[in-house]
N, C-alpha and C positions, 0 to 999 in steps of 0.2 A: 488492814495493814497490812503488806508489805515489805519484808526486807532479807537480806543474805546475808552471811559472814560476809566480811571483809578483813583485808589484810593491815587495812589502816583504819583504825577504830574513831577516829579523829574526827572525819566526815557525820559518825552518828552523836557523837559528844556533841561537836558545833548545831548538827540539823536539829538537835532538841533545844536547844539555847534559843534559836532562830521561830519557832511554831512548833505547832505541830499538825500535819494534815489526817486526815482519815486517812491515807493509803501512803506507806512509806515500801519504797523498794531500794533495797542496796545489793547492788551486785560483789559478787567478788569472783576470782581469777585462781585457778589452779594450775600446775604441773601435772602429767603422770602416765607414766609409760606401761599403766595398765590396759589391756586388752579385751574388748567382748566378742569372743568367738561369733555368736548370734549375729550380730551388728554387722560382719563382713559382707553376710547374704544379702546385703540391699545399701549401699554406698550412703544414701540421702533417703533420712526417714523423717517421720514425726511430720510432712508437710514444711518442711525447711527450705525454706529457698534460698539459694546462693547465686553470690557472684562473685567471681576470685578472678583477679589479674596479676599476674605472673606467679600464681602460685597452684599447684597441685592438690587437689581438695579428693583427699581419698573417700572421708567418711564424714558425716555428719547427721548424728543422733542425739536423740532426750534418754536421760537416763534418769533414775532416783537415786536418794544420797547410799542406799546399800548398793549401787551398783549394776542394778537389774532396767531393764528398759522400759521406756516408757512407750505405754499402750498408744497404736498409731490416732486415739483419738484425741489422746493431748489433753483429759482431763486429770485433771490434781486437785485433793483435797487442800483446804487453808492448813496452813503451815508444813505442807509437804515441797521440799526441797527439790528443787529440779536441776539439773546440771545438763550444758549443752556439749558434748563432748565434738572435738574437729580433731581431723586428724589431717594434719595437710604438710606438705614440704615445698620448699621452694624457696624459704627466706635468705635474706642476704646475712652473709658472713662479715663481720670486721674483726680481726683480729681475735679469732675463734671465739667470738661471742655473736649473738643476734639479740638486735634490738628492736621490741615493738613494743606497738601498744592499740588496747580494747578498748574499748567505748562499749555502754548500752545504755538503748533508750526504750522506755516500758510506757505503753498508750492503754488507755483502756477503750472498750472499740467505741464510744463515742468521742474522740480523741483528746482527752485527758492525759496533760506527761505526768507520769507520778515516778519518775525516775527518768533521767538523763547525765549518765556517768559518763566525764567523756576521760580519763587519765588512770585505768582497771592497772598498770604496771606502773603505778609512778614510783614504788618501792624498790624496784630491779632496775635503778640506775647503771649500775655495771653488766647492763645485757646478761644471758641467758645462756646457756649449753644447746649447742643443735640439737642436740637429743631430748632435750626439755622440750622445745617447742613444736617438736611433732604430735604432739599431746596436748593440747590445748580443754579446756575446761570454765566456762562461766556460769554460775550459780545466781538462780534468782529463786525465791520464797515468797510465798504470800499465805503471810501469817493475819491479817483481818480484812473484811469487805467491809463497806461502807454499805453498799448497794449492789444489787445483781450488773453485772454489766454481762455481757454479749461472750466476751474476751477480753485476754490482756495479749498486748502484740508487744513480743521483746525483738528491738531491732539492735543487734551487733555489729561491729567491725573492730577486725583486727589487722593495723596498720603497720608495714615495714620500718624503722625509721633510717635504717639503713638507704632503702631502695623505697623512695615512695613510689614508685608506681606499681609496684609488689603490695596485695591487699586481697581481704574476703572481710564481704560485709552481706547479712543477708537477715533474715527474719524467722520467725516461728508463732504461734498462737496456744495461748494455753486458757484452757475451760476449765470454769470451778464446778465442781461435782455437788 
């Protein structure tokens, strides 16, 4: 089972009423101004593949819930929260606010989609302060597994709602220890 805290728990409540899957993944998003010094030595870590259009991605790396860098092998334990930290600039401002949208899709190594969350920022209809969107964090936790997979592929996308040509998308893989 895979899950993560989300700002809107209505998804979880509705999900359990529709049925139960062997693997459940829930995404979450956060904003933070916390800077991890050792991550600055390498801009893109953990085998993260990124394609940015109109956005300057200074750093992308994976951290644990306590803020430590995840080792480069991306091996995690069941119930260990993994956070993708994106440090980026270039988002369009509209009336002093930034309007972004994010999505996450998680697939197993055999191609089974276990999460396809399309609107992680649905609760931020009034936009965000420009300084808040410089540091974006998306989280995933694998809480239970039904069988051993080679890996979980986590694809992400952050889009600028004010300028649809601005976006960051990519993916990384997690391996269960």
